[in-house]
N, C-alpha and C positions, 0 to 999 in steps of 0.2 A: 362674404354668403355667407348667408343663413341656409342653418342644417335642411333639405326634405325628411324626413323617414316616413317609406309608404309605409303602411303593415295594415291595409283591408282591400281585400282583390274588387273591394266595391268601388275604393280610388280609380279611374279613368289611363292612372300612368305605374298601377301595380305592374312589376315585372314577370309577375306565375311562380308557383311555388320554388324553391329551391331542389336543386334537380340532386345538388351532392347529398345523401342522406346522411356520413358522418357529418359533417358542415352542416345541413338544421341542425340533426339532432347537437351536437358543439352551441351554435347558436340560438337553439329551443332554451337551450339548459342556462349559460350563460340571460338572458333576458333576464328569466323564471332568479335567478339567482339578487339579477342587479335587486329587480323589486321586490326580495323578502331581506334585500336587505331596508324596508322600511317598512318590516310588520309591526314593529311597536308605533310607531308614528302615526298609521292605520292605513295601510297599503295591504289586504288581508282578506279572505285568504291571495294566494298565489296558484293557482292551477297550472297543468300543462297537460293536457289536452291529450294531445298529438305527439310528433315532432311537429316543429312549426308550428299550432297553436299555441296562444298563454294568457289564462283571462285570470281579469285580477278586477279586485273590489276595494273602492274608495272612501276610505267608512267617509262620513258627512258629505257626500259627494252624491251627486246624480251624474247614474250615467250619459242620460245625452248630453246632459253640461259639461260631466269629466272628457267625452267625444269635439265638443263647440269647443271647450277651450286649450287642449290640445289644434286639436286644428289652427286654431291661431298662433298656436306656437312651429305649425307648420309636420307635426306630427300626426300620422290620421290612417287612426284606428276602429274600431266599429261594437256597437255596447250592440250586445247578447245577451236576450233575460236577467235584462237589469245589471249586468260585468261590461268589464272591454275582454276585447276580445283586438287579441298581437295574430296578426297573420306573416310569417314569417317571409318575408316572395326571394325573391332570384338574386336581388342589386341588394340586399342586409348586407349589411356588414353589420361588425362587434362593434364597430366605435359610431356607429346608430342607435345601438343598443345598450349602449355607457349615456349619448345622448335622449333619449326616453323616459331614461331609465332619474337622470334630471330635471328634466321637462314635467314628468308625472310625480315628480317631489315637492318642487317647486308649486300643486294644487293641494297640498299637505300647509304651505303656509298659513 
C-alpha cells in the first residue's frame, strides 16, 4: 500500500494540528533537517516558521508544479507565496517525514 502524507490543512483528510507541543517541535525539526540534507542539490532555503510549519523552495521548480507533482506521489502540501508549505498534523509520523524527503528529492532529478 502506498503511503499518503497530508501536510495541508486544506486537504479534507488533514487531522488537525499536532496536539503534543514537544512532539510537534521534534517533528518540525526532523522535516527541516531532512530537507536541508538536499541544500546543495537545490532544496533551499528551508525555514521553520513555527512549530508545525516548514517551508522550502526547490530551485528551478515552480511551487504550483511542485505541489501538483508531490500530490501525484500522495504527499499533500501547499504553495504559500511561491514556496512549499508543510503543515505537520496530528497524524504525522517521523516515517511520513522521511517519505516526504524522498519524494521531494525525486523532484530534483
